N, C-alpha and C positions, 0 to 999 in steps of 0.2 A: 546231690548230683543235679545238674541242670538238665532241663528237658531236651535241649539241643544236643547235649553230650550223650543223652540216652537214645538219640535217634528219632525223636519226635519231629514230625513234619507239619502237623496241624494244631491249631489252637481254637477251641470252640469258645466264642465270645458270649454265648448264651442267648436267651430270648430278649426281645425288645417289644414293648407295646407299640402298636401301629401309630398311636398318637404321641409317641415320645420321639419327635424328630431329632432332637439334639443328640440323644443316645445313638440313634440309627446313623446319623452323620458321623459321630465319633468312631463307631465301629467300621463304617465304610472307609474312613481314612486309614484304617489299619488293614485295608484290602479284604474286608470281610465279604463273603458271598452271601447275599440275602436269600432266604428260603422261607416260603409261607408254611406255617404250621397251623393246622386246623384242629381245634379241640372241641369235643362234645361233652356236655355235662348232663347227667341224668338227674331228674328231679329228686329231691330228698324224699326218702320213704319215711312216712310218719307211722310208727308202729303204735298199735293200740296197747294200752297198759296191760301188761301180763303179770302173772304172779311173781316172776323173777324181778320185774321192774319194781313192783311194790315192795319186795324184800330189800332191794338195793336202796330205795328211797327211805325205808324205815331205818336201815343201818346208817344211812347218812344223817338222818335226824338224831338218832341216838348218839352217834359219834360227836355231833356238834355240841351236845350237852355234857359229854364226859370231860373230866379234868385232864389237863395235859399230861400229868404223871401216868395216868391209866393208859393213855394213847401211846406214850413212850414205851411203857412196859409191853404193851401189845405189839408194837412195832418190833421191838427187840426179839420177842418170842417168835413172831412170824418170820422175821428175817433169818433167824437161826434154823427154822424148820422148813421154810419154803425156798429161800434163796440159796 
């Protein structure tokens, strides 16, 4: 089903970086209405190593040394009981 046949009247052309003049011009030629979108980013939180983090790191190290056959069997088992 086409969007027009479904009664759609607007098409969102998505975001454009302010320094991408070519894309902005392209969208304006399609009669796009520009709007400023302000985004805020919080600084990344750096967590101190916890016991859970250490367990995950240890598990990653152990898995790196296991043969592929063992990992395949573990994956099949976990998929059957978790998924």
